[in-house]
Every structure is written in structure tokens, then in C-alpha cells.
C-alpha positions as CSV (number, residue, x, y, z in Angstrom):
1,M,-11.7,-20.7,0.9
2,N,-8.1,-21.6,0.3
3,K,-7.2,-21.9,-3.4
4,D,-4.3,-23.6,-5.2
5,L,-2.8,-21.2,-7.7
6,T,-0.7,-23.9,-9.3
7,V,-3.5,-25.5,-11.3
8,G,-5.7,-24.2,-14.1
9,K,-5.0,-21.8,-16.9
10,P,-2.5,-19.3,-15.5
11,E,-4.2,-16.2,-16.8
12,V,-7.7,-17.2,-15.6
13,V,-6.4,-18.3,-12.2
14,L,-4.5,-15.0,-11.8
15,W,-7.5,-12.9,-12.7
16,K,-9.9,-14.7,-10.4
17,F,-7.5,-14.4,-7.6
18,S,-6.4,-10.8,-8.2
19,L,-9.6,-9.0,-8.9
20,P,-11.0,-9.5,-5.3
21,L,-7.6,-8.1,-4.1
22,F,-8.2,-5.1,-6.3
23,G,-11.6,-4.6,-4.8
24,S,-10.1,-5.0,-1.3
25,I,-7.6,-2.3,-1.8
26,I,-10.2,0.1,-3.2
27,F,-12.1,-0.3,0.0
28,Q,-9.0,0.0,2.1
29,Q,-8.1,3.2,0.4
30,L,-11.6,4.5,1.3
31,Y,-10.3,4.9,4.9
32,N,-7.9,7.6,3.8
33,I,-10.2,9.1,1.2
34,A,-13.1,9.2,3.7
35,D,-10.9,11.0,6.2
36,S,-9.9,13.7,3.6
37,L,-13.4,13.9,2.2
38,V,-15.1,14.5,5.6
39,A,-12.3,16.8,6.8
40,G,-12.5,18.9,3.7
41,K,-16.3,19.0,3.4
42,F,-17.4,19.3,7.0
43,V,-14.4,20.8,8.8
44,G,-12.6,23.0,6.3
45,E,-9.7,23.5,3.9
46,N,-7.1,23.6,6.7
47,A,-8.5,20.3,8.1
48,L,-8.1,18.7,4.6
49,A,-4.5,20.1,4.5
50,A,-3.8,18.6,8.0
51,V,-5.0,15.1,7.0
52,G,-3.0,15.3,3.8
53,N,0.1,16.6,5.5
54,S,-0.1,13.8,8.1
55,Y,-0.8,11.2,5.5
56,E,2.8,11.3,4.2
57,I,4.1,10.4,7.7
58,T,1.5,7.6,8.2
59,L,2.9,6.0,5.0
60,I,6.0,5.2,6.9
61,Y,3.9,3.1,9.3
62,I,2.1,1.5,6.3
63,A,5.5,0.7,4.8
64,F,6.5,-1.4,7.8
65,A,3.0,-3.1,7.9
66,F,3.2,-3.8,4.1
67,G,6.7,-5.3,4.5
68,C,5.5,-7.7,7.1
69,N,2.6,-8.6,4.9
70,I,4.8,-9.3,1.9
71,G,7.4,-11.2,3.9
72,C,4.9,-13.5,5.4
73,S,2.8,-13.8,2.3
74,V,5.6,-14.9,0.0
75,I,7.0,-17.5,2.3
76,V,3.6,-18.8,3.3
77,S,2.7,-19.0,-0.4
78,Q,5.8,-21.1,-1.2
79,L,5.1,-23.4,1.8
80,F,1.4,-23.7,0.7
81,G,2.5,-24.6,-2.8
82,A,4.9,-27.2,-1.4
83,K,2.2,-28.6,0.9
84,K,4.5,-28.1,4.0
85,W,1.7,-27.5,6.5
86,S,3.7,-27.5,9.8
87,E,6.2,-25.0,8.5
88,L,3.3,-22.9,7.2
89,K,1.8,-22.6,10.7
90,T,5.2,-21.9,12.1
91,A,5.7,-19.1,9.6
92,V,2.4,-17.5,10.6
93,N,3.3,-17.7,14.3
94,T,6.8,-16.3,13.7
95,T,5.4,-13.4,11.7
96,L,2.8,-12.5,14.3
97,I,5.3,-12.4,17.2
98,S,8.1,-10.5,15.3
99,S,5.6,-8.0,13.8
100,G,4.1,-7.4,17.2
101,V,7.5,-6.4,18.6
102,L,8.2,-4.2,15.6
103,C,4.8,-2.5,15.9
104,L,5.2,-1.6,19.6
105,T,8.6,-0.2,18.8
106,L,7.2,2.0,16.1
107,M,4.3,3.2,18.3
108,I,6.8,4.4,21.0
109,L,8.9,6.1,18.4
110,G,5.9,7.6,16.7
111,F,4.6,9.3,19.9
112,L,8.0,10.6,20.7
113,L,9.0,11.9,17.2
114,C,5.6,13.2,16.0
115,P,6.4,16.9,16.6
116,F,9.9,16.6,15.1
117,L,8.6,15.0,11.9
118,L,5.9,17.7,11.5
119,H,8.5,20.4,11.9
120,L,10.8,18.5,9.5
121,I,8.3,18.8,6.6
122,N,7.7,22.5,7.2
123,T,4.2,22.0,8.4
124,P,2.4,25.5,8.4
125,S,1.5,26.8,11.9
126,E,-2.2,27.0,11.0
127,I,-2.4,23.2,10.5
128,F,0.2,22.0,12.9
129,D,-2.0,21.2,15.9
130,D,-4.6,19.3,13.8
131,S,-1.8,17.4,12.1
132,M,-0.3,16.3,15.4
133,L,-3.7,15.3,16.9
134,Y,-4.5,13.2,13.8
135,L,-1.1,11.5,13.9
136,N,-1.2,10.7,17.6
137,I,-4.5,8.9,17.3
138,Y,-3.4,7.1,14.1
139,T,-0.3,5.9,15.9
140,G,-2.3,4.5,18.7
141,G,-4.1,2.2,16.3
142,L,-1.0,0.8,14.6
143,I,-1.4,-2.6,16.2
144,F,-4.6,-3.0,14.2
145,L,-3.0,-1.8,11.0
146,F,-0.1,-4.3,11.4
147,F,-2.1,-7.4,12.3
148,Y,-4.8,-6.8,9.8
149,N,-2.1,-6.6,7.0
150,I,-0.5,-9.8,8.2
151,A,-3.9,-11.5,8.2
152,T,-4.7,-10.4,4.6
153,G,-1.2,-11.6,3.6
154,I,-2.0,-15.0,5.0
155,F,-5.3,-15.2,3.3
156,S,-3.7,-14.2,0.0
157,A,-0.8,-16.7,0.4
158,M,-3.4,-19.5,0.7
159,G,-5.2,-18.4,-2.4
160,D,-8.1,-16.7,-0.6
161,S,-8.6,-13.1,-1.9
162,K,-12.4,-13.0,-1.2
163,T,-12.3,-13.0,2.6
164,P,-10.2,-9.8,2.9
165,F,-12.5,-8.2,0.4
166,I,-15.6,-8.9,2.5
167,F,-14.0,-7.5,5.7
168,L,-12.8,-4.4,4.0
169,A,-16.0,-3.7,2.2
170,I,-17.9,-3.7,5.5
171,S,-15.4,-1.8,7.6
172,S,-14.5,0.9,5.1
173,T,-18.2,1.6,4.4
174,A,-18.9,1.8,8.1
175,N,-15.9,4.2,8.4
176,V,-17.5,6.7,6.1
177,F,-20.7,6.9,8.2
178,I,-18.8,6.9,11.5
179,D,-16.6,9.7,10.1
180,I,-19.6,11.8,9.4
181,L,-21.3,10.9,12.7
182,F,-18.3,11.9,14.8
183,V,-17.6,15.1,12.9
184,K,-21.2,16.4,12.2
185,A,-23.3,15.0,15.1
186,F,-20.6,15.0,17.8
187,N,-18.6,18.0,16.6
188,M,-15.3,16.2,17.2
189,G,-13.5,17.9,14.2
190,I,-10.3,16.3,13.1
191,A,-10.2,14.0,16.1
192,G,-13.5,12.5,15.0
193,V,-12.0,11.6,11.6
194,A,-9.0,9.8,13.3
195,W,-11.1,8.0,15.9
196,A,-13.5,6.6,13.3
197,T,-10.6,5.1,11.4
198,F,-9.1,3.7,14.7
199,L,-12.5,2.1,15.6
200,C,-13.2,0.5,12.2
201,Q,-9.7,-0.8,11.7
202,G,-9.8,-2.3,15.2
203,V,-13.0,-4.3,14.5
204,S,-11.8,-5.5,11.1
205,C,-8.5,-6.6,12.5
206,L,-10.0,-8.7,15.3
207,L,-12.4,-10.4,12.9
208,A,-9.6,-11.1,10.4
209,L,-7.4,-12.7,13.1
210,V,-10.2,-14.8,14.4
211,T,-10.9,-16.1,10.9
212,V,-7.2,-16.8,10.2
213,F,-6.8,-18.9,13.4
214,K,-10.0,-20.7,12.6
215,R,-8.8,-21.5,9.1
216,L,-5.4,-22.7,10.3
217,S,-7.0,-25.0,12.8
218,T,-8.6,-27.0,10.0
219,I,-5.2,-27.8,8.5
220,H,-3.9,-31.0,10.1
221,T,-0.2,-31.6,10.5
222,E,1.8,-34.7,11.3
223,K,4.0,-32.8,13.7
224,K,3.3,-29.9,16.0
225,S,4.3,-26.5,14.6
226,K,6.7,-24.3,16.5
227,I,5.8,-21.1,18.2
228,F,8.8,-19.3,16.7
229,S,11.5,-20.4,14.2
230,V,14.7,-18.5,13.8
231,R,15.2,-20.2,10.4
232,I,11.9,-19.1,9.1
233,F,12.2,-15.7,10.6
234,K,15.4,-15.2,8.6
235,K,13.6,-16.3,5.4
236,I,10.7,-14.0,6.1
237,S,13.1,-11.1,6.9
238,A,14.9,-11.7,3.6
239,I,11.7,-10.7,1.8
240,A,10.2,-8.3,4.4
241,I,13.3,-6.1,5.1
242,P,13.9,-5.1,1.5
243,S,10.1,-4.5,1.1
244,I,10.1,-2.3,4.3
245,L,13.2,-0.4,3.1
246,Q,11.7,0.1,-0.3
247,Q,8.4,1.4,1.0
248,S,10.1,3.4,3.8
249,F,12.4,5.1,1.3
250,I,9.4,5.9,-0.9
251,S,7.7,7.4,2.2
252,V,10.8,9.4,3.1
253,G,10.9,10.6,-0.5
254,N,7.3,11.6,-0.3
255,I,7.9,13.4,2.9
256,I,10.8,15.4,1.3
257,I,8.4,16.2,-1.6
258,Q,5.7,17.1,0.9
259,G,8.2,19.5,2.5
260,I,8.8,21.2,-0.9
261,I,5.1,21.4,-1.5
262,N,4.4,22.9,1.9
263,S,6.5,26.0,1.0
264,Y,3.7,26.9,-1.5
265,G,1.0,27.4,1.3
266,A,-2.1,25.7,2.6
267,S,-4.1,26.0,-0.6
268,V,-1.5,24.1,-2.7
269,I,-1.2,21.6,0.2
270,A,-5.0,21.0,0.2
271,G,-5.1,20.6,-3.6
272,Y,-2.2,18.2,-3.5
273,S,-3.8,16.3,-0.6
274,A,-6.9,15.6,-2.6
275,S,-5.1,14.6,-5.8
276,I,-2.5,12.5,-4.2
277,K,-5.2,10.5,-2.5
278,L,-6.8,9.8,-5.9
279,N,-3.4,9.0,-7.3
280,N,-2.4,6.7,-4.4
281,L,-5.8,4.9,-4.7
282,V,-4.6,3.8,-8.2
283,I,-1.0,3.1,-7.4
284,T,-1.8,1.2,-4.3
285,S,-4.4,-0.8,-6.2
286,F,-1.8,-1.7,-8.9
287,S,0.7,-2.6,-6.1
288,T,-1.8,-4.9,-4.6
289,L,-2.3,-6.6,-8.0
290,G,1.5,-6.9,-8.1
291,N,1.3,-8.6,-4.7
292,G,-1.2,-11.0,-6.2
293,M,1.3,-11.7,-8.9
294,S,3.9,-12.4,-6.1
295,N,1.6,-14.9,-4.5
296,F,1.0,-16.6,-7.8
297,V,4.7,-16.8,-8.6
298,A,5.6,-18.0,-5.1
299,Q,3.0,-20.8,-5.1
300,N,4.1,-22.0,-8.5
301,I,7.8,-21.9,-7.4
302,G,6.9,-23.9,-4.3
303,A,5.2,-26.5,-6.6
304,N,8.1,-26.4,-9.1
305,K,5.9,-25.1,-11.9
306,Q,8.0,-22.1,-13.1
307,E,6.7,-22.5,-16.7
308,R,3.4,-21.0,-15.6
309,I,5.0,-17.7,-14.5
310,K,5.4,-16.1,-18.0
311,K,1.8,-16.8,-18.9
312,G,0.8,-15.3,-15.6
313,F,2.9,-12.2,-16.3
314,R,1.2,-11.6,-19.6
315,G,-2.2,-12.1,-18.0
316,G,-1.3,-9.6,-15.3
317,L,-0.3,-7.0,-17.9
318,I,-3.6,-7.3,-19.7
319,M,-5.4,-7.0,-16.4
320,V,-3.8,-3.7,-15.3
321,Y,-4.1,-2.2,-18.8
322,V,-7.8,-2.9,-18.9
323,I,-8.2,-1.3,-15.5
324,S,-6.0,1.7,-16.4
325,I,-8.2,2.8,-19.4
326,P,-11.3,4.0,-17.5
327,I,-9.2,5.5,-14.7
328,V,-7.0,7.6,-17.0
329,I,-10.2,8.9,-18.8
330,L,-11.8,9.7,-15.5
331,Y,-8.9,11.5,-14.0
332,F,-7.7,13.3,-17.2
333,I,-11.1,14.5,-18.4
334,F,-13.1,14.7,-15.3
335,G,-10.3,15.7,-12.9
336,R,-12.2,18.8,-11.6
337,S,-15.2,16.7,-10.5
338,M,-12.9,14.2,-8.8
339,V,-11.0,16.8,-6.9
340,H,-14.2,18.7,-6.0
341,I,-15.3,15.6,-4.1
342,F,-12.9,16.7,-1.3
343,M,-13.8,20.4,-1.3
344,N,-16.7,22.8,-1.0
345,Q,-15.6,25.2,-3.7
346,S,-15.3,24.2,-7.4
347,T,-12.8,26.9,-8.2
348,G,-9.6,28.4,-6.5
349,D,-5.9,27.6,-6.1
350,A,-6.5,24.3,-4.3
351,I,-8.8,22.7,-6.9
352,D,-6.6,24.0,-9.8
353,T,-3.6,22.4,-8.1
354,G,-5.3,19.0,-7.9
355,I,-6.5,19.1,-11.5
356,Q,-3.0,20.0,-12.7
357,F,-1.4,17.1,-10.9
358,L,-3.9,14.5,-12.2
359,K,-3.6,15.7,-15.8
360,I,0.2,15.3,-15.7
361,V,0.5,11.9,-13.9
362,S,-2.6,9.9,-15.0
363,P,-1.6,9.1,-18.6
364,F,1.4,7.4,-17.2
365,Y,-0.6,4.8,-15.2
366,F,-0.1,2.4,-18.1
367,V,3.7,2.7,-17.5
368,V,3.8,2.4,-13.7
369,S,1.4,-0.5,-13.8
370,T,3.8,-2.4,-16.0
371,K,6.5,-1.9,-13.5
372,L,4.4,-3.1,-10.5
373,I,3.5,-6.3,-12.3
374,A,7.1,-7.0,-13.2
375,D,8.1,-6.2,-9.6
376,G,5.5,-8.7,-8.4
377,V,7.4,-11.5,-10.3
378,L,10.8,-10.4,-9.0
379,R,9.5,-10.2,-5.4
380,G,7.6,-13.5,-5.6
381,A,10.8,-15.2,-6.8
382,G,12.9,-13.6,-4.0
383,A,14.9,-11.4,-6.4
384,M,14.9,-8.5,-3.9
385,K,18.1,-6.8,-5.0
386,L,16.8,-6.4,-8.6
387,F,13.4,-5.2,-7.2
388,M,15.0,-2.7,-4.9
389,F,17.4,-1.3,-7.5
390,A,14.6,-0.5,-9.9
391,T,12.4,1.0,-7.2
392,F,15.1,3.1,-5.6
393,T,16.1,4.5,-9.0
394,D,12.5,5.6,-9.6
395,L,12.3,7.2,-6.1
396,I,15.6,9.0,-6.1
397,L,14.9,10.5,-9.5
398,R,11.5,11.7,-8.4
399,V,12.9,13.4,-5.3
400,V,15.8,15.0,-7.0
401,L,13.7,16.1,-10.0
402,A,11.0,17.5,-7.7
403,K,13.5,19.8,-6.1
404,V,15.4,20.8,-9.3
405,L,12.3,21.3,-11.5
406,S,10.4,23.2,-8.8
407,M,13.3,25.7,-8.8
408,E,12.9,26.3,-12.5
409,F,9.2,25.8,-13.2
410,G,7.5,26.3,-9.8
411,V,5.0,23.7,-8.3
412,I,4.2,22.2,-11.8
413,G,7.8,21.1,-12.0
414,I,7.2,18.8,-8.9
415,W,4.4,17.0,-10.7
416,Y,6.6,16.2,-13.8
417,A,9.0,14.3,-11.5
418,W,6.4,11.4,-11.2
419,P,6.2,10.3,-14.9
420,I,9.9,10.7,-15.4
421,G,10.8,8.5,-12.4
422,W,8.1,5.9,-13.3
423,A,9.3,5.6,-16.9
424,I,12.9,4.9,-16.0
425,G,12.0,2.5,-13.1
426,T,9.7,0.6,-15.4
427,V,12.4,0.1,-18.1
428,L,14.7,-1.3,-15.4
429,S,12.0,-3.7,-13.9
430,V,11.0,-5.1,-17.3
431,I,14.7,-5.6,-18.3
432,F,15.3,-7.5,-15.0
433,Y,12.2,-9.7,-15.7
434,K,13.1,-10.3,-19.3
435,K,16.7,-11.3,-18.6
436,G,15.4,-14.0,-16.2
437,H,18.2,-13.7,-13.7
438,W,15.6,-14.0,-10.9
439,H,15.3,-17.7,-11.7
440,K,18.7,-18.1,-10.0
441,Q,17.5,-16.3,-6.9
442,L,14.5,-18.4,-5.9
443,V,13.8,-18.5,-2.1
444,D,14.5,-22.0,-0.7
445,V,11.7,-23.1,1.7
446,S,13.1,-26.5,2.4
447,E,14.4,-27.6,5.8
């Protein structure tokens, strides 16, 4: 059901729209968590390390899919708020075509460069073959990843956060059972983990696209929408390209950090793999709430109701702080139990590594969540230069500090790079929001 985010009490409207998005990303992250859990429990520590090692490279793919999602979502949100239905349909068509071309290009490059990337991050020989197998199967399913993300972006742009939640709840739950079936019953090992994800993402993608086109067919327009518009493509690209670059640089930074971590051996890799999945579950969830803020801001800009944005921002902060409290308690106090989910042993270097990481980074979820909500406002308003500056500062600091601090303090020094980078990036994002320069950089959706 499409929903207008420009009417009603801003805080209430934002909460009702964003909480299903939060639930959706929790289920989406279950794909990666299930892969690591099944690999670690039913295949072994090296399999867990292989999935975790490959994960940092798959984040590059996710960065491109996420960028296409955001670019489409922000522009469609503004067109939805402005009630420009023909241009809205054209924006959807344009995104699907351009994203399809980009996806096919990435698939070809992925198959060709997979061995090079694994060598680049110093993948240990004992997990190299499993990492490559997992990556190749994952790359084959990129078309599903891309189009599903675009479909969810369209739903969100039109104020519907419940439909993606339903699709993800079903597909991610099914993925857990198919993971176990392929690995335990069919003895497919790491390949079974990858094929289960491929299959479930494919089904959810097809269902989402069918629903999108059915939903769009109910919107009547006075003139026929175009199959492709260069003008709208440029507007989408103005949002998508900075988002892709931001996410890609984060992925590259994570790959560099992964390379540093890999020098400490398979046990540390396995522990980091488990804890980073738990960490990314939280960060990605907050990022999705930031995306919800972007949709809220973009619709209200399209409707010329900018006065609602500040109230929405305050409501967004309260929302992420309320969510952060139980997560911080869970990770900080019960970190061993959380990491143990991915492993058979409750003691050892791997589980100690995971616990150590969570204890250091989890208290700073209150900080990074503030940044991601402020970023949502900047992105929804089209202030991409400010958004990128704050994000790149955080990333560069984390990469440099991970290298420098690891030389002085060992692997624990790497973990300290996260809160330092988050803190500085958050200060910048909040300053940019408070100064309000983004009001002068609103994206124009008029003809």
C-alpha cells in the first residue's frame, strides 16, 4: 500500500514507515548470518573463515546495488511527493535498464577478477578454494541482488515499507532451512551455502518485480511514460554515483582491513567473521533507517513541506537510540553467547577475538546511528558532497588507524579504529545538518 509521508505528525509517520524497514533489513541480513552460521556449525572453522573472507568482496557488489536503490528511491520519492506520475514511471524504467547494464558488467568483471581479489587480501591457502567457490556462485546471482534492491527502493519511495518486509521475512527464513538442507542432507559444503542464497534471492526478486509492475499499472497517467529518459538518468545518477562511490570506498576500506586481519591467521579471521556479521547487522539496520529518513525528506521536499524535516530528524534520533539500548547490552554483556552462535567451541582464539571486537565497538552504536540519520537528511535533500565528505573522513581514518594501531597494539588496535572513525564522521555529519546548507542543494525534479 502506497503511503504519503507528507501528511500527519512527522515523528509518527516516520516511525510507522521506518520500523518495517528495520524489520526488513534484519531479515535481509539473515542471508549472510545464515551462511556463516551454517558454514561454521556444520562445515567447520575454515568454512566460516572462507565465508567471512568472501563477504568483504561481496560488499562491493552490494555497494553498487545499494547505490542504484538510493538513486532511484530518492528521485521516485520526490516525484511521488510532487504527484508527477508519468515521470515517476519513467524513472523506474530508466533505473531498471541502466542498472541491468551495470549489473552485467559487474558480473563479467567479478568472474574475471575473483582470484586476483582473493590474492590481494592475502587469503590463506587453506581457505582460498572455498572462498573462490562461494564468490563465483554469489556473483552468478547478482542480477537478483540488483533488481530486488531496486524493487525495495521503489516500494519505499512510494511509502510502502511493509511489502519488502513480507518478502524478506519469507525468503530469509526459507534460506536458513535450505542452507541446512543443502549442507547436511546433500553434503554440498560451502557450495550448498552459496546456492541456497542464490535460490532464495532469485525467488524473492521475481516476486518483488511482479508486485512493483502490478502496483505501477494501477497508477494512471495523462501521458505515456518513456522507456528511458536521459534527463532523469542524470538526476538518478547524481544521487546514485556518490552513494555507490561511498559504499564502494567503504568496501575497499574493509577489504584493506580484512587484508590486515588475514595476517593473523584463520582463527582470528573466523572470530572477526562472526563478530563483523553481528556488527554489520546493526550498522546496515541503522543505514536502512537512514534510507527511510531520505525517503521522508525527499517526499516532503517534493511536496514543498521542508518545515517537517527537522521534526522528522528528531523522531529519527529517538528511534535509533531506543533500538541501540538493547543491542548494546546484548553485544557488550552477552558477546560470548552471540559469537558462539557461529561456532562449535565456546572457547579459543576465534571466539575470544569476536568477543573483544564487540566489546570495543558496540558502545559506540549510539554515535554512529546519529551519523546515519543525519546522513539520511543530507542524501534525501541531494546534498551528496557534504554526505560523502563526512563518510570518507570516517572511512579513511578507520583504514589508516587500523594499520597504524595494529603495528603498535596488535589486532586489538584494529578494533579501536572503528569508534574513532565513527566519532569524527558523526561530528561532521551533524555539523552539516545543523548549518542547513543542504537547503540550497535540493534536487530539482521539475521538467
